[in-house]
N, C-alpha and C positions, 0 to 999 in steps of 0.2 A: 641519201635514196628514202623514199616514205616509209614510216610506221609500217601500212596495210604492206608496203614488198615485206617490211623486214624479218617482220611478222609469216607472209607467208614462207622466209624461204628458213627460217627457223623449223617451220613447221614441217618441209621436211626433210630437213635429216636429222632431225627424231622420227619423224617414220623409218628413213632410210633404217637407222641407228636400229629401232625396233624391231626393222624383218632381219635381219643382218644377226642380231639375238636370238629373236625368233626361231633361224634357220640351227646357229651356234646346238639351243638345248634340245632344237629335236635331234640333231643329232649323236646328241652325249645324250638322251633317252633312248633313240635306235641301242647304241655301243654297248649300252650297262641291261640294255635285253637282250643283244645279241652274246653280249661277253660267255655267263654261262650257259647258255649252246657249243658253243668252238671253244671252251673247252671240254666239255665231256665227249665234244666231239675226236679233239686233240687226242682224248686220252683214251675215247674206242677207238684210232688208228692206231695209236700205242697199241694195244692190246695185241690188234692183228697185225704189224709188223713181225716179218719174220726176220730171225734170226738167217746169216745163211751158213755158219756154223753151231757146231752144239757140242760145247770142252763138258766131260764128266770124270770124275777120278777115272781112278784103276785100284791098281790093288799095291803099287810099292806108288808112295808118298809125291815122290818128283816126278810123274811120268802120269799126265794125261791121253784121258782120250778121246781125238779129233769127228765129228763126225758132221763133214759137208753137208751141204744143200745141193743135188744134182746140179743148181745153177751156179753156185759157186765154185763146182767144180768147172765149170763147162767153162766159169771165168779168168778162174787161173791153168786153163793147162791143162788140169791133173792130168800126168800117162802112169800106170802101172805096168812094172816089169812084175819078171819075173825071176828071183837068184836060181842058178845055174852053177855047175858042178863041169872041170878043166874035166881031160882022165884022167888026170889022178886026182881028184876027186878036191881041188880043192876049190873054197866055195868062192862062184864071181857074181860083183852086183852092180848095176849101171852107177861110171860116176858119179852123175849126176843124184843114187840118190843117196851119195854119202853127207850130214850135218855135223859141225863139230862144233858142238857147246864153247864156250867159253871157256873150261879149264883143257878145252883140247880132247876132249871125251868122238869119241866117233859113235857115230848114231846113221839107222835106217827106219823108216815106219815099211811101219810089216802091215797090210792090209788085210785082213781076216775076212768084214765083212765090206760088198760092197759098201764105196768113200765113206769107207772106216779107218782110223791107223791111229795106233801108239805107234812112239818110237820103241825102238830094240836097239839094244847096242852090240859092236861089231870092233874086233881089231881087225886091221892092212897089216896088209901082207907085204902087199907089194900096187905098184901104181901103174899100169902099162894106158897108156891114150887113154879112149872110153871108160875102160876095164879094172877096178877091185875086186883088185885076192884078195883074200881077208884066212884066216886064221883063227876064225873066230868068227859064231856068224847063226841068223836064221838057215836050216835046211836049207836043201834043193825045193825048186820047182818051190818058194814058201812069194808068195805075193806084194812084191816092195814096192814104196810112190818114184818112181821117173823124175817128176814134173811137178813143180807148184812146191816141192819139202822147203825152200827160206821160209815159204808164205801158213803153212801145215805149223811151220814150228812160231812164229811168228802168234796164230791164231791157240795154240795151247800156254802160250807164253804167257798171253796177254798182252804183248808189245802192237803200243797203236790204239788200244783200246780205250 
């Protein structure tokens, strides 16, 4: 191989190497310029993110009030029912409304405002099919959550967050 040809190939390799380095430097420089914009955009997006539920304190420190967005309620399949009374005056709630906590205490989610729920204690007398007869609980006509109870409880106690 002649010296001229060797020198020519060396120049070609050096030229390719310089081209690669130039491309990498332009890419790195662009990334440095874009990074602050990307982080600002991410921060702006995070601020605008709508939470599916809002959890607020109540007068009882152990019970929180959960307010769902309409989209969250739709996703959870939320169904509202009412506390009923049989002819003898016993209170009845749907079986799906009843929540047992870790200590075995029984609760229902009472809905005073649309898509807003707070736990209320109940005392079960008898369960017959889909009906739960109570000896103590909210009065007849009170709106209670009848579907989506475990999910609302998980939101209240921040399970999975």
